[in-house]
C-alpha positions in Angstrom: -21.5 3.4 17.1 -22.7 5.7 15.5 -24.5 4.8 12.2 -21.6 6.4 9.9 -19.3 3.7 11.7 -21.6 0.9 12.0 -21.9 1.2 7.9 -18.2 1.7 7.3 -17.7 -2.2 10.1 -20.3 -3.3 7.5 -18.4 -2.8 4.8 -15.5 -4.4 5.8 -16.8 -7.3 7.9 -20.3 -7.7 5.8 -17.9 -10.9 4.1 -15.9 -12.1 7.3 -19.9 -13.9 8.7 -19.1 -15.8 6.4 -16.3 -17.2 8.1 -15.8 -17.7 12.0 -13.2 -19.9 11.5 -9.7 -18.5 13.0 -6.9 -20.9 13.1 -2.8 -20.5 14.6 -0.6 -20.4 11.6 2.8 -20.2 13.7 4.7 -22.7 14.5 1.6 -25.4 16.1 -1.7 -24.3 14.1 -4.3 -24.6 16.4 -7.7 -24.9 15.5 -10.2 -22.4 16.9 -13.7 -24.7 15.8 -14.9 -26.8 17.9 -14.6 -30.7 19.1 -16.5 -32.0 16.1 -15.8 -29.3 13.0 -11.8 -30.0 14.3 -11.2 -32.2 10.8 -12.7 -30.3 8.9 -9.2 -28.4 8.2 -9.1 -26.4 4.8 -8.0 -28.1 1.2 -4.8 -27.3 0.6 -4.1 -25.6 -2.5 -2.7 -27.3 -5.8 0.2 -27.8 -6.1 1.9 -25.7 -8.5 3.5 -27.8 -11.4 6.9 -27.4 -12.0 8.6 -25.4 -13.9 10.3 -26.0 -17.6 13.8 -25.4 -15.3 13.0 -27.5 -12.9 12.2 -30.5 -14.8 14.8 -33.3 -15.3 15.7 -33.0 -18.5 15.3 -36.7 -20.2 18.4 -36.4 -23.1 16.0 -38.6 -26.6 17.6 -41.8 -26.6 20.2 -42.1 -29.4 19.6 -43.8 -32.0 21.3 -47.8 -31.9 24.6 -49.2 -34.1 22.0 -52.2 -34.1 18.2 -51.5 -33.6 16.3 -54.8 -32.9 13.5 -55.2 -35.1 10.0 -54.5 -35.0 7.6 -56.7 -34.1 5.0 -55.0 -36.5 5.5 -53.4 -39.7 3.9 -49.7 -41.5 3.6 -48.4 -44.9 6.9 -45.5 -45.5 4.8 -42.9 -46.9 7.0 -40.5 -48.1 6.1 -36.4 -47.6 6.8 -33.9 -50.6 8.7 -31.1 -50.3 7.7 -28.7 -47.2 4.5 -30.0 -47.1 5.5 -32.1 -43.6 2.4 -33.9 -42.1 0.3 -32.8 -45.0 -1.0 -29.8 -42.5 0.9 -26.3 -42.2 3.2 -26.9 -39.2 3.3 -23.0 -38.6 1.3 -19.9 -37.8 2.4 -18.6 -41.8 2.5 -21.5 -42.9 -1.5 -22.1 -42.4 -2.0 -18.2 -43.3 -0.1 -19.3 -47.0 -1.5 -22.0 -47.4 -5.4 -20.5 -47.1 -4.7 -17.8 -48.7 -4.9 -15.2 -46.0 -1.8 -13.9 -45.9 0.1 -12.4 -48.6 4.0 -11.7 -49.2 3.0 -7.7 -49.0 0.6 -8.4 -45.5 4.0 -10.3 -44.7 5.8 -7.0 -45.3 3.3 -4.4 -43.1 3.4 -6.8 -40.3 5.6 -5.5 -37.3 7.7 -7.2 -35.4 5.6 -8.1 -32.8 3.0 -9.3 -34.5 5.6 -11.8 -36.8 6.5 -13.1 -34.0 3.3 -13.8 -32.5 2.5 -15.1 -36.3 5.6 -17.4 -36.5 4.7 -19.4 -32.7 8.3 -17.2 -31.9 6.6 -14.7 -29.8 8.8 -15.0 -25.8 5.9 -15.7 -23.0 8.0 -14.2 -20.0 11.1 -11.2 -19.5 12.5 -13.6 -17.3 13.9 -16.7 -18.7 12.8 -20.3 -17.4 15.7 -21.2 -15.1 15.4 -17.2 -13.3 11.6 -18.1 -12.3 10.6 -16.9 -9.0 8.5 -19.4 -6.5 5.3 -17.4 -5.2 5.4 -19.5 -2.3 6.1 -16.3 -0.4 5.6 -12.6 -1.4 6.9 -9.9 -0.3 9.3 -6.9 0.3 10.1 -7.9 4.4 10.6 -11.2 5.7 9.9 -12.1 9.5 13.9 -10.9 10.6 13.8 -7.0 8.9 10.4 -6.1 10.8 7.7 -8.3 8.7 5.4 -10.8 10.4 5.9 -14.0 10.2 5.5 -15.8 7.1 2.6 -18.2 7.8 0.3 -16.4 9.0 -2.0 -16.8 7.0 -1.5 -19.6 5.2 -3.8 -21.5 7.2 -6.4 -18.9 7.6 -9.6 -19.5 5.7 -9.3 -17.7 2.2 -13.0 -16.0 2.7 -11.9 -14.4 5.8 -8.5 -12.9 4.7 -9.9 -11.7 1.7 -12.7 -9.8 3.2 -10.4 -8.3 5.5 -8.1 -7.1 2.6 -11.3 -5.7 0.5 -12.9 -4.6 3.6 -10.7 -1.8 4.1 -11.5 0.9 1.5 -9.8 3.4 1.7 -7.6 5.9 4.3 -7.7 4.9 8.0 -8.0 7.7 10.5 -4.5 6.5 12.7 -1.0 7.2 10.9 0.4 4.7 13.3 -2.4 2.3 12.1 -1.7 3.5 8.7 2.3 2.3 9.6 1.4 -1.0 11.2 -1.0 -2.0 8.3 1.6 -1.2 5.1 4.1 -2.9 7.4 1.8 -6.3 7.5 1.0 -6.3 3.1 4.2 -5.7 2.5 5.5 -8.6 4.4 6.8 -11.8 2.5 3.9 -14.1 3.1 2.3 -17.4 1.9 -1.3 -17.4 0.6 -4.0 -19.0 2.2 -3.6 -22.3 1.2 -7.3 -22.5 -0.4 -6.1 -18.5 -1.8 -4.4 -18.9 -5.8 -1.0 -16.9 -4.5 -1.6 -13.9 -7.7 -5.1 -12.7 -6.5 -3.4 -13.2 -2.6 -0.5 -10.2 -4.1 -3.1 -8.9 -6.2 -5.8 -8.2 -3.0 -2.8 -6.6 -1.2 -1.3 -4.6 -4.1 -4.9 -2.8 -4.3 -5.3 -2.2 -0.6 -1.6 -0.3 -0.4 -2.8 1.7 -3.6 -6.0 2.6 -2.1 -3.9 4.1 1.2 -1.5 5.8 -1.3 0.9 3.1 -0.4 1.8 3.5 -4.3 6.1 2.7 -4.6 4.7 -0.7 -1.5 2.3 -1.6 -4.6 4.8 -1.4 -6.7 7.5 -2.7 -5.1 5.0 -6.2 -4.1 3.9 -6.8 -7.8 7.5 -6.5 -9.2 8.0 -9.0 -6.6 5.9 -11.9 -9.1 7.1 -12.5 -12.4 4.8 -11.0 -15.0 4.2 -14.6 -16.4 2.1 -15.7 -13.2 0.4 -11.8 -13.4 -3.8 -12.2 -13.7 -5.6 -9.6 -14.2 -6.5 -8.1 -10.9 -2.7 -7.8 -10.5 -1.8 -6.4 -13.8 -4.0 -3.7 -12.8 -3.4 -2.6 -9.4 0.3 -2.6 -10.9 -0.8 -0.4 -13.9 -2.0 1.6 -11.4 0.7 1.5 -9.1 3.3 2.5 -11.8 1.2 5.2 -12.8 1.0 6.6 -9.3 4.6 6.5 -9.2 5.6 7.9 -12.9 7.0 4.6 -13.7 5.6 4.5 -17.2 8.7 2.2 -17.9 8.0 -0.2 -16.2 4.5 -1.8 -17.0 6.6 -2.6 -20.5 7.7 -6.3 -19.6 4.3 -7.0 -19.1 2.8 -5.0 -22.0 5.3 -6.7 -24.8 5.4 -9.9 -23.1 1.3 -10.0 -22.0 -0.6 -8.0 -24.5 -3.8 -9.9 -24.5 -4.3 -9.3 -20.5 -6.5 -6.5 -21.4 -7.6 -4.5 -24.7 -8.7 -1.8 -23.9 -7.3 1.6 -25.5 -4.8 2.7 -22.4 -3.3 -0.6 -22.7 -2.9 -0.2 -26.3 -1.0 3.4 -26.2 1.3 1.6 -22.9 2.2 -1.3 -25.5 3.0 1.8 -28.6 4.9 3.8 -25.6 6.9 0.5 -24.8 7.7 -0.3 -28.5 8.9 3.5 -28.9 11.8 3.3 -26.3 12.3 -0.4 -27.8 13.7 0.7 -30.9 10.7 0.6 -33.0 9.3 4.5 -32.7 8.2 4.5 -36.3 5.7 1.4 -36.0 4.8 3.2 -32.6 4.5 6.8 -34.0 2.1 5.2 -36.5 -0.5 3.0 -34.3 -0.6 6.3 -32.6 -2.1 8.2 -35.1 -4.0 5.3 -36.0 -5.6 6.4 -32.6 -5.8 9.3 -32.7 -8.1 9.1 -35.6 -10.5 7.2 -33.8 -13.2 8.2 -31.2 -12.5 5.8 -28.5 -9.4 8.5 -26.6 -9.9 12.0 -25.7 -7.0 14.0 -28.1 -5.3 14.8 -24.7 -4.3 11.4 -24.1 -2.8 10.3 -27.7 -0.7 13.7 -27.6 0.5 12.5 -24.0 1.6 9.5 -25.5 2.6 10.3 -28.7 5.2 13.6 -26.9 6.5 10.5 -24.3 6.6 7.7 -27.1 8.8 10.7 -29.1 11.8 11.3 -26.6 12.6 8.3 -26.9 14.4 9.3 -30.0 14.6 9.8 -33.7 10.8 11.6 -33.9 9.9 13.8 -36.9 7.8 16.2 -35.4 6.6 17.8 -32.1 3.4 17.4 -30.6 1.7 19.8 -28.4 -0.2 19.7 -25.6 -3.8 21.2 -25.9 -5.8 21.5 -22.8 -8.2 23.4 -24.3 -11.6 21.0 -23.7 -10.1 19.4 -21.3 -12.0 19.2 -17.9 -10.3 16.0 -16.0 -7.5 15.0 -14.8 -7.0 12.1 -14.8 -4.0 9.4 -13.2 -2.9 9.4 -17.4 -2.5 12.8 -18.0 -0.8 13.7 -14.6 1.6 10.5 -14.8 2.8 11.4 -18.2 2.5 15.0 -18.2 4.6 14.8 -14.7 7.2 12.6 -16.5 7.6 15.0 -20.0 7.7 18.2 -17.2 4.7 19.3 -19.2 2.8 22.6 -17.1 -1.1 21.4 -15.8 -3.3 23.9 -16.3 -4.1 25.5 -12.8 -7.8 24.8 -13.6 -7.1 20.7 -13.5 -5.2 21.0 -10.3 -7.3 22.8 -7.4 -8.7 19.6 -6.6 -8.1 18.2 -2.8 -8.0 14.3 -4.3 -5.2 12.2 -2.2 -5.0 10.6 -5.4 -2.4 13.4 -6.8 -0.9 14.8 -4.4 0.6 11.5 -2.8 1.5 10.9 -6.3 2.6 15.2 -6.9 4.9 13.7 -3.6 6.5 11.1 -4.4 7.6 12.1 -8.3 11.2 13.6 -8.7 10.2 15.3 -11.7 8.1 18.4 -9.2 9.5 21.2 -7.4 10.2 20.3 -3.8 7.1 23.6 -4.1 4.7 21.3 -6.3 5.8 18.5 -3.7 4.8 19.6 -0.5 1.4 20.0 -0.3 1.1 16.0 -1.1 4.1 15.9 1.1 2.2 17.7 4.1 -1.1 14.9 3.3 0.7 12.4 3.2 3.2 12.3 6.4 0.1 13.4 8.5 -1.4 9.9 7.1 1.8 7.9 8.0 2.9 7.3 4.4 5.9 9.3 4.7 8.2 9.3 7.6 8.8 12.8 9.7 13.1 12.2 8.3 11.3 12.7 4.6 9.6 15.5 5.3 12.5 17.6 7.0 14.7 16.2 3.9 12.0 18.3 1.4 11.9 21.5 3.5 16.1 21.2 3.2 15.6 20.9 -0.2 13.8 23.6 -0.7 15.9 26.1 1.4 19.0 24.9 -0.7 17.4 26.0 -4.4 15.6 29.1 -3.1 16.0 30.2 0.6 14.4 32.0 2.8 11.7 33.0 -0.1 8.5 32.3 0.5 5.8 31.0 2.9 8.1 27.8 2.9 10.8 29.4 3.4 10.0 31.0 6.1 8.9 27.9 7.7 12.4 26.4 6.8 13.5 29.3 8.6 11.6 27.9 11.4 12.4 24.6 11.3 16.2 25.1 11.9 15.0 27.6 14.9 13.4 24.5 16.5 16.9 22.2 16.1 19.6 24.7 16.9 18.6 27.8 18.4 20.8 28.5 21.6 17.9 28.7 23.9 15.0 26.1 24.8 12.6 28.6 24.9 13.8 29.9 22.0 13.0 26.2 19.8 10.3 25.9 22.2 8.6 29.7 20.3 9.6 28.2 16.9 8.4 24.8 17.3 5.0 27.0 18.2 4.9 28.8 15.3 5.3 25.7 13.1 2.5 24.4 14.2 -0.8 25.8 13.1 -4.3 24.1 13.6 -6.5 21.1 11.9 -6.5 18.2 11.2 -3.5 19.1 8.4 -1.8 20.6 10.4 -0.9 17.2 12.6 2.0 16.4 10.0 3.9 19.7 11.7 3.7 17.9 14.6 5.5 15.0 12.7 7.7 17.6 11.4 9.3 19.0 15.1 9.3 15.2 16.6 12.8 15.3 16.6 12.8 19.0 17.7 10.8 18.4 20.9 13.4 15.3 21.7 15.7 17.8 22.1 14.5 20.5 23.9 14.8 19.4 28.2 12.3 18.7 30.4 11.6 21.9 32.9 8.8 22.9 35.0 9.0 25.9 33.2 8.1 24.6 29.8 5.4 22.6 31.7 2.6 24.3 30.7 3.7 23.5 27.3 5.0 19.3 28.0 1.4 18.2 26.4 1.8 19.2 23.2 5.6 18.1 23.3 5.3 15.1 24.2 2.3 14.2 21.6 5.0 15.3 18.2 7.5 13.3 19.8 5.4 10.7 20.6 4.6 10.8 16.4 7.4 9.8 15.5 7.7 6.9 19.0 10.1 8.7 20.6 8.2 7.4 23.3 11.7 7.2 25.8 12.4 11.2 25.0 9.1 11.5 25.8 9.2 9.3 29.2 11.9 12.0 30.6 8.8 14.9 31.4 7.3 12.2 33.1 8.1 14.4 36.3 7.4 17.8 34.8 3.8 17.4 33.6 0.9 17.6 36.4 -1.4 14.9 37.1 -4.0 15.0 35.1 -3.0 16.8 32.2 -3.0 16.0 28.9 0.9 15.4 28.9 0.5 12.9 32.0 -2.5 11.2 29.8 -0.1 10.9 26.8 2.7 9.3 28.9 0.0 6.9 30.9 -0.8 5.5 28.0 3.4 5.6 26.2 5.2 4.1 29.6 6.8 0.8 29.1 8.8 0.6 31.9 7.9 0.4 35.7 4.7 0.0 37.4 1.8 0.5 34.5 -1.7 0.7 36.2 -2.8 3.4 36.5 -5.3 5.0 39.1 -8.7 6.3 39.1 -8.6 9.6 40.5 -6.2 10.6 38.0 -7.9 9.7 35.0 -10.8 11.7 36.7 -8.6 14.9 36.7 -8.3 14.4 33.4 -11.8 14.0 32.5 -12.7 17.1 34.5 -10.5 19.4 32.7 -11.2 18.0 29.2 -12.9 20.3 27.2 -13.0 18.3 23.7 -16.0 17.5 21.5 -18.4 15.1 23.6 -15.4 14.8 26.0 -14.0 12.0 22.8 -10.6 12.8 24.8 -11.5 11.2 28.0 -13.6 8.0 26.7 -10.5 7.5 23.6 -8.2 7.5 27.4 -10.5 5.0 29.1 -10.8 2.6 26.1 -6.6 2.5 25.7 -5.9 2.3 29.7 -8.5 -0.5 29.5 -7.3 -1.9 26.3 -3.8 -1.7 27.7 -4.7 -3.6 31.4 -4.1 -0.7 33.3 -7.0 0.2 34.8 -8.8 -2.5 36.2 -12.4 -3.1 35.5 -14.2 -2.2 38.5 -12.7 1.3 37.9 -13.1 1.0 33.6 -16.5 0.0 33.8 -17.3 2.7 36.6 -15.6 5.5 34.0 -18.0 4.0 31.3 -20.5 5.0 33.2 -19.2 8.3 33.8 -18.5 9.5 30.3 -22.0 7.7 29.0 -20.2 4.8 26.9 -20.3 1.1 26.4 -17.1 -1.2 26.2 -18.8 -4.4 25.8 -21.6 -5.5 23.3 -19.3 -6.8 21.0 -19.7 -7.4 16.8 -19.2 -9.6 14.4 -16.0 -7.6 13.8 -15.4 -7.0 17.4 -15.4 -11.0 17.8 -13.2 -11.8 15.0 -10.5 -9.4 16.3 -10.4 -10.9 19.6 -10.7 -14.2 18.4 -7.5 -13.5 16.2 -6.1 -11.9 19.0 -6.4 -15.7 21.1 -5.2 -17.3 17.9 -1.7 -14.8 18.2 -2.5 -14.5 14.8 -0.6 -10.5 14.4 -1.0 -10.8 10.6 -4.6 -11.2 11.4 -5.0 -8.9 13.8 -3.6 -6.3 12.4 -5.8 -6.4 9.0 -9.4 -6.8 11.3 -7.6 -3.5 12.7 -7.1 -2.1 9.1 -11.3 -2.7 8.6 -12.0 -1.0 12.4 -9.9 1.9 11.8 -11.1 3.2 8.6 -12.5 7.6 8.3 -11.1 10.5 7.4 -11.3 11.6 11.0 -10.7 10.5 14.5 -14.5 11.5 15.1 -15.4 8.5 13.3 -14.1 6.4 15.6 -15.5 4.8 18.7 -14.2 4.4 21.9 -15.3 0.8 22.2 -13.1 0.0 18.9 -9.5 1.1 20.1 -10.4 -0.6 22.4 -10.8 -4.0 20.8 -7.8 -3.0 18.7 -5.7 -1.8 21.5 -6.3 -4.6 23.5 -6.4 -7.2 20.5 -2.9 -5.7 19.4 -1.5 -5.8 22.5 -2.0 -9.5 23.3 -0.7 -11.1 20.1 2.9 -8.7 20.7 2.1 -5.9 18.9 2.6 -4.1 22.4 4.4 -1.0 21.1 1.5 0.2 18.1 -1.1 -0.6 20.7 0.4 1.8 22.9 1.4 4.5 20.2 -2.1 4.6 18.5 -3.3 4.9 22.2 -1.5 7.5 22.6 -2.2 9.1 19.3 -6.2 9.2 19.4 -6.4 10.9 23.0 -3.4 13.8 21.5 -5.5 14.1 18.4 -9.5 13.6 19.3 
């Protein structure tokens, strides 16, 4: 394992050393602790107190017509009018009696401040009777493609927390990304000894870190804002800004004013106030913020223009970008929503955040969205259909204009040209070289599936099969089984992607592939052997012989490898997927080792995620 990979694994798995206990979280939970410790199960989290709506209403007893005499007597003291019990009954009365506020002070209070003073401000935008339980939080259920709801319910909180925080950034694998997103978005119960709000915040935070901002927003919206923690609020606001949904923060900003106390938070509250009919107050507050020195001028100007769009604006706001040398999520979100032009000198950055945020912004043109859509498609954020739709939108709006117009024409030819040879030629013209052009292989996946297998195209079979597998079109790819030469790239991809019949592979065919492999360090051959071994398609003797030939080792398990193997032995799909995410993070397949690929593929295959295991293994060989 190279030093960089070891660092990535230790970063994700260092905290995993806190525990080595894994528990089966399916129908019959089973502890993996030694016999002497089987009684030491995690302490269940205390059940949440019932909401006011769930408590039975106990009516106050009606006064009896003939009340029973009391056994004791007490002096009757008549209170002075308006004096209550000798103390002020409301904050306003307390302030009035103490001389803290005058009538003029009260007149100057805005409605929110007055509601707080009088104790009238609601705690939530959700009525108590409509409050949602946090026992299970997620977007997709088990019947919709999600993992079992109780998968992590009996797992140690320290292990789940470490698995969720250990993945710091993007994954090398498109299919690994898709799997991780599905697990994070699943309807799950929190570990017994973890606060449910923390569990949702950790999942939403990881979705943000891998560029899945709409999924993070949807996950946060599954929790009533009254139950949000500061960490969940931060993750949600990040997702709201990235998706351009500025007003989506308003339920939190309006009803949980004390959640944060930074300038951005105050500006959000004023924007929401403007859209609640309090434009004058919002305008005055933003002017006071602008006069201060705690925030840059452009940030307040954007907030003022956005708030002014609510109506009743008394003056235009000119955006002044002079002196601005950095593009932040706040500036990008508000400027994009307003249709304001951002200077080119600030948009030259290749930062993935702004590219992904651009790709999902409905306010931007197809031209502006395309770079982020291409990058996100290669990463696994967007599907082949989403990318095709964006090209179709560009073609409908701009025709054949520019480079994108020429590519749109080639994309159309790749699908509808009458001759298969012409369709393949169009596909070839769409493909480029380099990691970023992997998205072009996803773009042509369905077009490649329309090419009938033929001996005349056998030399193009490998790339076409690889393109099909980017979208999971394994059945279409397998139709080329009788065309691809043994030991070729197409043969290797089908050897990993195959799901029908006898899946065993002979060592001689693998050696033919190794002899023709010209990838750096024969990385493709190493991934092929690791993938076949993880899927159980070569025997141990063949695996060891090929490993010696390729100067690699699939043994010598690390702590992370032992954890993912134990999670697989416990048949826990969710935990295996989270740990696989820790092992697959990186910016390219050169950061992946055959040993890690072997453990990931083997673990996924063992817990029933065989389709994902096959696609990840094939992707490794195709992109290696």
